[in-house]
C-alpha positions in Angstrom: -75.9 -93.1 52.5 -74.1 -91.6 49.3 -77.6 -92.2 48.0 -79.3 -89.8 50.6 -76.4 -87.2 50.5 -77.0 -87.4 46.5 -80.3 -86.5 47.1 -79.8 -83.7 49.5 -77.4 -82.1 46.9 -80.2 -82.4 44.4 -82.8 -80.6 47.0 -79.5 -78.1 47.4 -78.8 -77.5 43.9 -82.9 -77.1 43.5 -83.0 -74.9 45.9 -80.2 -72.4 44.7 -81.5 -72.5 41.0 -83.3 -69.3 40.7 -85.5 -67.8 38.2 -84.5 -65.7 35.4 -86.7 -62.6 35.8 -85.4 -62.5 39.6 -81.8 -62.6 38.6 -82.7 -59.8 36.2 -84.1 -58.0 39.1 -81.4 -58.6 41.5 -79.2 -56.5 39.3 -76.4 -54.4 40.7 -78.1 -51.1 41.7 -75.4 -48.9 40.6 -75.8 -50.5 37.3 -79.0 -49.6 37.1 -78.5 -46.0 38.0 -75.5 -45.5 35.3 -78.3 -46.8 32.9 -80.9 -44.1 34.1 -78.3 -41.4 33.9 -77.4 -42.6 30.6 -81.3 -42.3 29.4 -81.6 -38.9 30.7 -78.1 -37.5 28.9 -79.6 -39.2 25.7 -82.9 -37.4 26.1 -81.7 -34.0 27.0 -79.0 -34.3 23.9 -82.0 -34.7 21.8 -84.2 -31.7 23.3 -80.8 -29.9 22.9 -80.3 -30.9 19.4 -83.7 -30.3 18.7 -84.1 -26.4 20.2 -80.6 -26.1 17.9 -82.3 -27.0 14.6 -85.5 -24.9 15.0 -83.3 -22.0 15.9 -81.3 -22.7 12.9 -84.3 -22.7 10.6 -85.5 -19.5 12.4 -82.8 -17.8 11.5 -83.1 -19.1 7.5 -86.5 -17.7 7.7 -85.5 -14.3 9.1 -82.8 -14.1 6.5 -84.8 -15.0 3.7 -87.4 -12.6 4.6 -85.0 -9.6 5.1 -83.5 -10.7 1.8 -86.8 -10.9 0.0 -87.6 -7.4 1.4 -84.6 -5.7 0.3 -85.3 -7.3 -3.4 -88.6 -5.6 -3.3 -87.3 -2.0 -2.2 -85.0 -2.3 -5.2 -87.7 -3.2 -7.8 -89.8 -0.5 -6.3 -86.8 1.9 -6.6 -86.3 0.7 -10.4 -90.1 1.4 -11.1 -90.0 5.1 -9.7 -86.9 5.5 -11.8 -88.3 4.6 -14.6 -91.5 6.5 -14.3 -89.4 9.8 -13.6 -87.2 9.5 -16.7 -90.3 8.9 -18.6 -92.0 12.2 -17.3 -89.0 13.9 -17.7 -88.5 12.9 -21.0 -92.4 13.7 -21.8 -91.7 17.1 -20.6 -88.6 17.7 -22.7 -90.4 16.7 -25.9 -93.2 19.2 -25.1 -90.5 21.7 -24.3 -89.2 21.4 -27.9 -92.7 21.9 -29.7 -92.7 24.9 -27.9 -89.4 26.1 -29.2 -89.5 27.9 -32.5 -87.3 26.3 -35.4 -84.3 28.7 -35.5 -84.0 28.0 -31.8 -83.4 24.2 -31.9 -82.2 23.9 -35.3 -79.0 21.8 -35.4 -79.2 21.1 -31.9 -79.8 18.0 -30.3 -78.9 17.6 -26.4 -81.0 18.6 -23.7 -79.3 21.2 -22.2 -78.9 23.3 -25.7 -82.5 23.1 -25.6 -83.0 24.5 -22.1 -80.7 27.4 -22.9 -82.4 28.0 -26.1 -85.7 28.0 -24.2 -84.3 30.8 -21.7 -83.4 32.7 -24.6 -86.6 32.5 -26.1 -88.4 33.6 -22.9 -86.2 36.6 -23.2 -87.0 37.3 -26.7 -91.0 37.2 -25.8 -90.3 39.6 -22.4 -88.7 41.9 -24.7 -91.4 41.9 -27.2 -93.8 42.3 -24.8 -92.2 45.4 -23.6 -92.2 46.9 -27.0 -95.9 45.9 -27.5 -96.8 47.7 -24.4 -94.9 50.5 -25.2 -96.9 50.9 -28.6 -100.0 50.2 -26.7 -99.5 53.2 -24.7 -98.7 55.3 -28.0 -102.0 54.5 -29.5 -104.0 54.9 -26.4 -102.4 58.3 -26.3 -103.1 59.0 -29.7 -106.7 57.8 -29.5 -107.6 60.0 -26.6 -105.5 63.0 -28.4 -107.8 62.6 -31.3 -111.0 65.0 -31.7 -113.8 62.8 -31.6 -115.8 65.2 -34.2 -113.1 64.8 -36.9 -113.8 61.2 -37.0 -117.5 61.2 -36.7 -118.8 59.5 -40.0 -121.5 57.0 -40.7 -120.8 53.4 -39.9 -118.9 52.2 -36.7 -115.6 51.5 -38.7 -115.3 55.2 -39.5 -114.9 55.7 -35.3 -111.8 53.6 -34.9 -108.6 54.0 -35.7 -107.4 52.9 -39.6 -105.6 49.6 -39.6 -101.9 50.1 -39.3 -99.1 47.4 -39.7 -95.3 47.4 -38.6 -92.6 45.0 -40.5 -89.4 44.6 -38.8 -86.7 41.9 -39.4 -85.4 39.2 -37.0 -83.5 36.0 -36.9 -84.9 33.9 -40.0 -87.7 36.2 -41.1 -89.9 39.0 -40.5 -92.0 40.0 -37.2 -95.4 41.6 -38.2 -97.4 43.9 -36.1 -100.8 44.6 -37.4 -103.1 47.2 -35.4 -106.6 47.0 -36.4 -110.5 46.8 -35.3 -112.5 44.1 -34.4 -114.2 43.9 -37.9 -111.4 43.6 -39.7 -110.6 40.0 -41.8 -106.7 39.0 -41.3 -107.3 36.3 -43.7 -106.2 39.4 -46.2 -102.6 39.4 -44.5 -102.2 35.9 -44.5 -103.0 35.7 -48.1 -100.5 38.6 -48.9 -97.9 36.5 -46.9 -98.5 33.1 -48.8 -98.1 34.9 -52.2 -94.9 36.1 -50.8 -94.1 32.7 -50.0 -93.5 33.4 -46.7 -94.0 30.7 -44.1 -96.0 32.0 -40.6 -94.5 30.3 -37.8 -96.2 31.8 -34.9 -99.3 34.2 -34.1 -100.3 36.1 -31.0 -103.4 38.6 -30.6 -104.3 40.9 -27.8 -107.5 43.0 -27.6 -106.9 46.7 -25.8 -109.7 49.0 -25.9 -111.6 47.4 -28.8 -108.8 47.2 -30.7 -106.6 44.0 -31.7 -102.9 43.8 -31.7 -101.8 40.8 -34.1 -98.2 39.7 -33.8 -97.2 37.4 -36.6 -93.9 36.1 -37.3 -92.8 34.6 -40.9 -89.6 32.6 -42.0 -88.2 33.3 -45.4 -85.8 30.7 -47.0 -83.4 33.6 -48.2 -83.9 36.8 -46.0 -81.9 39.0 -48.6 -84.9 38.8 -51.2 -87.3 40.4 -48.2 -87.7 44.3 -48.2 -89.5 45.2 -44.7 -90.3 48.4 -46.2 -91.9 46.9 -49.4 -93.7 44.3 -47.4 -95.2 46.9 -45.0 -96.5 48.9 -48.0 -98.4 46.1 -49.5 -99.6 44.9 -46.2 -101.0 48.4 -45.9 -102.5 48.7 -48.9 -104.2 45.3 -48.3 -105.4 46.1 -45.0 -106.8 49.4 -46.0 -108.4 48.4 -49.3 -105.8 49.3 -51.8 -104.1 47.2 -54.1 -100.6 47.3 -54.4 -99.7 45.0 -57.2 -96.2 43.5 -57.1 -94.3 43.3 -60.6 -95.4 39.8 -61.2 -98.8 41.2 -61.1 -98.9 43.9 -63.5 -101.2 43.6 -66.4 -99.7 42.6 -69.6 -99.1 45.4 -72.2 -101.7 45.5 -75.3 -100.1 44.7 -78.3 -100.5 47.4 -80.9 
């Protein structure tokens, strides 16, 4: 009997022994649900982290692009400002070349040059008005002349004689020459060179077939320049009369 019970016990034990796979399948359903929820939460957390990382990268890219645009604008602004200063420097340099030496001598600042440019423009306007007045006088004089009195052979005799006016100005003299077209102005410049005078400006205007020449000359010491004497010499040279200076007088013969 014991042997039969032992056998039956073995049978019972054999019946109760289950495979390992079935034991794993027959787990508690609550444990399975918890595992599924945990895996779902892990997946959700992973997705959220990835989105945060992508947003951070996009922000960094946007910040980098904005700073790059600002730097580019700054570089463009610097280049424009550099070109503007260079152009202004060129304009100031060209202005200095147009001003006479006596207006900019001893003055280096740009503001001084601008003020002297205004003074020089006003001086030129004054000279233009004076020349216009002289032109009107000459026109009236030419119209009032008797045409028969000046009728001679040659076209040069039909015009007014050459005239010259010398007036002192700052640093030198100003010479106004009225001549006909056929007059050679090199005679005037030759005399100025002989008198050791430097020509700093020259302007020529034609009115009714007559030429008006304005010459400005500089001298080292204005005390040695006599405008009336210089005017006589220029008149003599222009009208073919040689007026000799004391240095050009012939030496007396030894007897």
